[in-house]
C-alpha positions in Angstrom: 11.9 3.5 1.4 10.7 5.1 -1.6 10.9 8.9 -1.4 12.4 11.9 -3.4 13.6 15.4 -2.6 12.0 18.4 -3.7 15.0 19.7 -5.4 15.8 21.0 -8.9 17.7 18.2 -10.1 21.3 18.7 -11.5 20.2 21.8 -13.5 18.9 25.2 -12.5 15.4 25.2 -13.5 14.3 25.6 -10.0 12.7 22.9 -8.0 9.9 21.1 -9.8 8.5 19.8 -6.5 9.4 22.8 -4.2 6.3 24.8 -4.7 4.2 21.7 -4.8 5.5 20.7 -1.5 4.6 24.2 0.0 1.1 24.2 -1.5 0.5 20.4 -0.2 1.7 21.3 3.2 -0.6 24.1 3.3 -3.6 21.8 2.1 -2.6 19.1 4.7 -2.5 21.8 7.4 -5.9 22.9 6.4 -7.1 19.3 6.7 -5.6 19.0 10.2 -7.4 22.2 11.1 -10.6 20.9 9.8 -10.2 17.6 11.8 -9.0 19.4 15.0 -12.0 21.9 14.7 -14.7 19.3 14.0 -16.8 18.2 17.0 -16.1 14.7 17.8 -18.3 13.1 15.2 -20.8 11.9 17.8 -20.1 9.7 20.7 -18.0 7.3 18.6 -14.6 5.8 18.9 -11.3 7.2 18.0 -8.7 5.0 16.1 -5.1 6.0 16.0 -3.0 5.4 12.7 0.6 5.6 12.8 2.0 6.9 9.4 5.0 8.5 7.8 4.9 12.4 8.0 3.2 13.7 5.0 1.9 15.2 2.7 2.7 12.0 0.9 1.6 8.6 2.1 -0.2 9.9 5.1 -2.2 12.6 3.2 -4.9 10.1 1.9 -5.5 8.6 5.5 -6.4 12.3 6.6 -8.7 13.0 3.8 -10.5 9.6 3.8 -10.3 9.5 7.6 -12.5 12.7 7.9 -15.0 11.1 5.1 -15.2 7.9 6.9 -15.7 9.5 10.4 -18.6 11.5 8.9 -20.1 8.5 7.6 -19.6 6.3 10.7 -19.7 8.7 13.7 -16.1 7.6 14.6 -12.8 9.6 14.4 -9.4 8.8 12.9 -6.4 10.3 14.4 -3.4 10.2 12.3 0.0 10.1 14.3 2.8 11.1 11.9 6.6 10.3 12.3 9.7 10.8 10.2 10.6 8.0 8.1 13.7 7.4 10.2 11.5 7.2 13.4 8.8 5.1 12.1 10.1 1.7 12.6 11.7 2.4 16.1 8.2 3.7 17.2 6.5 0.5 16.2 9.2 -1.5 17.7 9.0 0.2 21.0 5.1 0.0 20.9 5.4 -3.8 20.3 7.9 -4.4 23.0 5.8 -2.4 25.7 2.5 -3.9 24.4 1.4 -0.1 23.9 -2.2 0.9 22.9 -0.9 3.9 21.2 -1.7 2.8 17.7 -4.6 0.7 16.2 -3.5 0.8 12.6 0.0 1.0 11.2 0.6 2.2 7.7 3.9 0.8 7.4 6.4 -0.6 4.8 5.5 -4.2 3.5 9.3 -5.1 4.1 8.7 -4.7 7.8 6.3 -7.5 7.8 8.4 -10.2 9.3 9.4 -8.1 12.1 5.9 -7.0 12.8 4.7 -10.7 12.8 7.7 -11.9 14.8 6.8 -9.4 17.4 3.2 -10.8 17.6 2.2 -7.0 16.9 -0.2 -7.4 14.2 -3.1 -9.8 13.4 -3.8 -11.8 10.5 -6.5 -10.5 8.4 -7.7 -13.5 6.4 -11.1 -13.8 7.9 -11.8 -10.1 7.2 -10.9 -10.8 3.6 -13.9 -13.1 3.1 -16.1 -9.9 3.0 -17.2 -10.0 -0.6 -17.1 -6.0 -0.8 -13.4 -6.2 -0.7 -13.4 -8.2 -3.9 -10.0 -9.6 -2.8 -10.2 -13.0 -4.8 -11.3 -11.3 -8.0 -10.0 -7.8 -8.1 -6.5 -8.2 -6.5 -3.5 -9.5 -8.4 -1.6 -12.5 -7.3 1.5 -10.6 -7.0 -0.1 -8.4 -4.5 -1.6 -11.2 -2.7 2.0 -12.7 -2.3 3.2 -9.3 -0.8 0.3 -9.3 1.7 1.2 -12.7 3.1 3.8 -14.0 5.4 4.1 -17.6 6.4 0.8 -18.4 4.7 -1.2 -15.8 6.4 -2.2 -12.3 5.2 -1.1 -9.6 7.7 -0.7 -6.5 5.7 -2.8 -5.0 2.9 -0.9 -3.0 0.1 -2.3 0.4 -0.6 0.6 1.3 -2.7 2.2 -0.9 -5.2 6.0 -0.5 -5.3 8.1 -1.9 -7.9 10.6 -0.5 -10.4 10.4 -0.5 -14.2 11.7 1.2 -17.2 10.6 4.9 -18.2 11.7 6.0 -21.8 11.0 8.9 -24.1 8.8 7.6 -26.7 9.3 10.5 -29.1 13.2 10.2 -28.9 13.7 6.6 -29.1 11.0 6.3 -31.8 12.8 9.0 -33.9 13.6 7.0 -37.4 16.6 9.2 -37.9 18.2 8.5 -34.6 17.3 4.7 -35.0 19.1 4.7 -38.4 22.3 6.5 -36.9 22.3 4.0 -34.0 22.1 1.1 -36.5 24.9 2.6 -38.6 27.0 2.9 -35.4 26.2 -0.4 -33.5 25.3 -2.7 -36.4 21.8 -3.4 -35.1 18.5 -1.7 -34.8 17.4 -1.1 -31.1 14.0 -2.1 -29.7 11.6 0.5 -28.4 11.9 0.1 -25.6 15.1 -1.7 -25.1 14.7 -5.4 -24.0 18.2 -6.4 -22.4 20.5 -4.6 -20.3 23.2 -4.7 -22.9 21.0 -3.1 -25.4 20.0 -0.6 -22.7 23.5 0.5 -22.2 24.0 0.8 -26.0 21.1 3.0 -26.5 21.9 5.1 -23.4 25.4 5.6 -24.6 24.1 6.7 -28.2 21.8 9.3 -26.5 24.2 10.5 -23.9 26.1 13.8 -24.0 24.3 15.7 -26.9 21.3 17.8 -27.5 18.8 15.2 -29.1 15.8 17.4 -28.4 17.3 20.7 -29.7 16.6 22.8 -26.7 20.2 24.0 -26.7 21.2 21.9 -23.7 23.1 18.7 -23.4 21.1 15.5 -22.5 21.8 12.2 -20.8 21.0 8.7 -21.9 20.0 7.5 -18.7 19.8 8.6 -14.9 20.0 6.6 -11.5 20.9 7.2 -7.9 24.6 6.6 -7.0 25.2 8.3 -3.7 25.6 6.4 -0.4 22.5 6.9 1.6 20.2 7.9 -1.3 18.6 4.6 -2.1 21.4 3.4 -4.3 21.1 0.0 -3.4 17.4 -0.2 -4.7 18.7 1.3 -8.1 21.2 -1.5 -8.5 18.6 -4.3 -8.0 17.1 -4.4 -11.3 20.6 -4.7 -12.9 21.5 -7.8 -10.6 18.1 -9.5 -10.6 17.8 -10.9 -14.0 21.4 -12.4 -13.6 20.7 -14.1 -10.3 17.0 -15.1 -10.3 16.3 -18.5 -11.6 13.1 -18.8 -13.7 10.1 -19.8 -11.5 9.7 -23.2 -13.3 13.3 -24.1 -12.4 13.5 -22.8 -8.8 11.9 -23.9 -5.5 10.3 -20.4 -5.1 9.4 -17.2 -7.1 12.2 -14.4 -7.2 15.0 -15.8 -5.1 17.6 -13.0 -5.1 19.3 -12.2 -1.8 20.0 -15.5 -0.3 19.7 -19.2 -1.1 16.7 -20.8 0.9 19.4 -21.8 3.5 20.6 -18.2 3.9 23.8 -18.6 1.9 24.3 -15.1 0.3 24.0 -14.7 -3.3 25.4 -11.2 -3.1 28.8 -12.2 -4.1 27.6 -14.9 -6.8 28.9 -14.6 -10.4 25.4 -13.5 -11.4 25.2 -10.5 -8.8 28.8 -9.5 -9.6 27.9 -9.3 -13.3 25.0 -7.2 -12.7 26.8 -4.7 -10.6 29.6 -4.7 -13.4 26.8 -3.7 -16.0 25.6 -1.0 -13.5 29.0 0.5 -13.4 29.4 0.2 -17.2 26.2 2.1 -17.6 27.7 4.9 -15.6 30.7 4.9 -17.8 29.0 4.9 -21.0 25.3 6.2 -20.8 25.0 8.6 -17.7 25.9 12.1 -16.6 29.1 12.4 -14.7 29.7 11.9 -11.0 28.6 9.8 -8.2 26.3 12.3 -6.3 23.0 11.4 -8.0 19.9 11.0 -5.7 16.4 10.2 -6.6 15.2 13.7 -6.9 17.7 14.1 -9.7 16.3 11.1 -11.4 12.9 12.2 -11.4 13.5 15.8 -12.1 16.0 15.1 -15.1 13.2 12.9 -16.7 10.4 15.2 -16.1 12.4 18.3 -17.2 13.4 16.6 -20.5 17.0 16.1 -20.0 17.2 12.3 -19.9 16.2 9.6 -22.4 15.6 6.9 -19.9 15.6 5.7 -16.2 14.6 2.6 -14.1 12.6 4.0 -11.2 9.5 3.7 -9.0 6.3 4.6 -10.8 6.0 8.2 -9.6 7.7 9.5 -12.8 4.5 8.6 -14.7 2.1 11.0 -12.5 4.8 13.6 -12.2 5.2 13.8 -15.8 1.7 15.5 -15.8 3.0 18.1 -13.4 2.4 21.7 -14.6 6.1 22.2 -14.9 6.7 18.9 -16.8 8.1 19.1 -20.3 7.4 15.6 -21.2 3.6 15.4 -20.8 2.4 12.4 -22.9 5.9 11.5 -24.0 6.9 8.8 -21.4 6.6 5.2 -22.2 6.5 2.4 -19.8 8.0 -1.1 -19.6 9.4 -4.1 -17.8 13.0 -3.5 -16.6 15.3 -4.9 -19.3 16.3 -8.5 -18.8 19.2 -10.7 -19.9 20.2 -13.8 -22.2 21.8 -15.6 -19.4 21.4 -16.2 -15.8 23.6 -17.8 -13.0 22.0 -21.1 -11.7 23.1 -21.1 -8.2 21.6 -24.3 -7.8 24.0 -26.0 -10.3 26.9 -23.4 -10.1 26.7 -22.5 -13.9 25.6 -20.0 -16.4 22.6 -20.7 -18.3 22.0 -19.1 -21.9 18.4 -18.3 -22.8 17.0 -17.8 -26.2 14.2 -15.5 -25.0 14.8 -12.5 -22.9 14.9 -13.6 -19.1 13.1 -10.9 -17.0 13.1 -10.4 -13.2 11.5 -7.3 -12.2 12.0 -6.2 -8.5 9.4 -5.0 -6.1 11.8 -2.5 -4.4 10.4 -1.8 -0.9 7.2 -3.7 -1.9 4.8 -0.7 -1.0 3.0 0.8 2.0 0.7 -1.4 3.7 -2.2 -1.2 6.2 -1.8 -3.4 9.5 -4.2 -3.8 12.5 -2.3 -4.2 15.8 -2.8 -6.9 18.2 -3.2 -4.4 21.0 -6.1 -2.5 19.6 -9.4 -2.7 21.5 -11.4 -2.2 18.2 -10.0 -4.6 15.6 -13.5 -4.6 13.8 -13.7 -0.9 13.7 -10.2 -0.7 12.3 -11.0 -3.2 9.8 -14.1 -1.2 8.7 -11.7 1.9 8.0 -9.0 -0.3 6.1 -11.7 -1.7 4.1 -12.7 1.8 3.2 -9.1 2.9 2.3 -8.6 -0.2 0.0 -12.0 -0.3 -1.6 -11.9 -0.1 -5.3 -13.7 3.4 -5.4 -11.3 5.1 -2.8 -8.3 3.4 -4.0 -9.0 4.2 -7.6 -8.9 8.0 -6.7 -5.6 7.8 -4.6 -3.6 5.9 -7.1 -4.5 8.6 -9.8 -3.5 11.3 -7.6 0.3 12.2 -7.8 0.0 13.9 -4.3 -0.7 10.4 -2.5 2.5 8.7 -3.4 0.5 5.6 -4.2 0.8 3.4 -7.2 -2.0 1.1 -8.8 -2.5 -2.3 -7.4 -6.1 -3.4 -8.3 -7.1 -4.9 -11.6 -10.0 -2.5 -11.6 -7.8 0.4 -11.5 -7.5 -0.3 -15.1 -11.1 0.6 -15.8 -11.9 3.3 -13.5 -9.9 6.0 -15.4 -12.1 9.2 -14.7 -9.6 10.3 -12.0 -6.6 10.0 -14.4 -8.4 12.0 -17.1 -9.0 14.8 -14.6 -5.4 14.7 -13.8 -4.5 15.4 -17.4 -3.8 11.8 -18.7 -5.4 10.4 -21.9 -7.2 7.1 -21.2 -4.7 5.2 -23.6 -1.7 6.5 -21.7 -3.3 5.7 -18.1 -4.0 2.1 -19.3 -0.5 1.7 -20.6 1.0 2.8 -17.3 -1.3 0.8 -15.1 -1.0 -2.2 -17.4 2.8 -2.0 -17.0 2.6 -1.6 -13.4 0.4 -4.7 -13.0 2.6 -6.8 -15.5 5.6 -6.1 -13.4 3.5 -6.9 -10.2 2.4 -10.3 -11.5 5.5 -11.4 -13.5 6.3 -15.0 -12.4 9.9 -14.2 -11.8 9.3 -11.0 -9.8 11.4 -10.5 -6.6 9.5 -9.5 -3.5 11.8 -7.3 -1.7 13.3 -9.2 1.3 11.2 -9.3 4.7 13.3 -10.7 7.4 14.5 -9.3 10.7 17.4 -6.9 10.1 16.6 -6.5 6.5 17.6 -2.9 6.7 20.9 -3.8 8.2 21.7 -6.3 5.4 20.9 -3.5 2.8 22.7 -0.8 4.5 25.9 -3.0 4.4 25.3 -3.9 0.8 24.9 -0.3 -0.2 28.2 0.5 1.6 30.1 -2.1 -0.4 28.2 -1.3 -3.6 29.4 2.4 -3.4 33.0 1.0 -2.7 32.6 -0.8 -5.9 31.1 2.2 -7.8 33.9 4.5 -6.8 36.5 1.9 -7.9 38.1 1.5 -4.5 37.7 -2.4 -4.8 36.9 -4.6 -7.5 33.1 -5.8 -7.7 34.0 -9.3 -6.7 36.2 -8.2 -3.7 33.5 -5.7 -2.6 30.7 -8.3 -2.9 32.8 -10.8 -1.0 33.3 -8.6 1.9 29.6 -7.7 1.8 28.8 -11.4 2.0 31.0 -12.0 5.0 29.3 -9.3 7.0 25.8 -10.5 5.8 26.8 -14.0 7.4 27.9 -12.2 10.5 24.6 -10.5 10.7 22.8 -13.7 10.3 24.7 -15.4 12.9 24.2 -12.5 15.4 20.3 -12.6 14.7 20.5 -16.5 14.9 20.9 -18.4 11.7 17.9 -21.0 12.4 15.5 -18.2 13.1 16.5 -16.2 10.0 16.4 -19.2 7.8 12.7 -19.8 9.0 11.7 -16.2 8.5 13.4 -16.1 5.1 11.6 -19.4 4.0 8.4 -18.0 5.3 9.0 -14.9 3.1 9.8 -17.1 0.0 6.4 -19.0 0.9 8.3 -22.3 1.4 6.8 -22.6 5.0 
């Protein structure tokens, strides 16, 4: 789950997001008041949307629900739940065939569960509507995330993936580049292209005052704390070493398991990726293993870090009124490698070109229509409004929505970005990079099988064991693989294999 805390990071500048959250909460409460005090918008129907507690993610549903209601004479009721309660509420509703919810705004990574329960309906016939512009305006990478087992069940409204953020002014400084070359014997790329280069550049910029503000800065920031999405932060490090290029593999972005559910978490490629993740911590990061996502965002936005690999929120938040890096952030694919482990042949393969494998961590928030609703066509009309080019263009430009760009037309409709303080050039750069990660041929779609959260929780446990040095990376990942196998056996290997192959598009 992509989220961050409204904290002040590792320093004492005050909470960059604290006042924003207060203001947003007031705005959302005001929106709820407007909804509650409105007459029932005629004699229309009420559709109920289950979403995560706002203001982020659910906020746009409230705003546009009111708009749509006034246009159609119907009403949208948003039922909120904390993230930890969201999946259990859907699970309970599916088990009891409850009519409590008509639409789900849920994680794309839960698609296998929702489909397996028979709780959501396929949307392919609805997508034939030319107003949706699904074939022409929606990237292939988004279509892949929307599909499961050859059918479209969820519709992305928030395009989650991780990529590299870097300080253009700092890395582009000619004096710094010359000093780096003198020390390391080569001139680094802006941005760094490989993980090894990223570590060197981070080390060079770590632990000194490179922006002359009187404070010590970091080369790189990431999350390292158990329970703070640390496993997501490790995936861009392991993927380039594990993912076999699309033209040499049975499916795109095979990372977690082989197609027969043999774990890849303890493969030589995965182990090497974690070793590089640990090496970065020793050479290029601030001290300690208590970093969380709020620290990552704040340290970048407050000008204390040169680079980070994170979800796209750093971009919009770099234009916050308290940001010290407005217009100074660059965007790029997460760095790759010059080798990968071919699990099919059991050997390392060297590459002349950089081998990239970006990861769609969490995949994004998606709209689903439940199989128990009495109003599927009405639900579709509202979903169509939410994902329309016009409405979605405003939402992805709004840092308060939590949504990231996902339509091709988001590159052209930049008025909302300019109003938010971006230049057209920077907005295009940001959106273009997001879509490049989305459509990369080696991109990893985050795993969608029953029990995926349990697999990842086990992985994060052993990842933090390796980070702390309690066990070697290989031993920790071997333990993880054994527990993954146990989860698979408990849930039923044949069933899990079928779900995983459907996730990969092999069935």
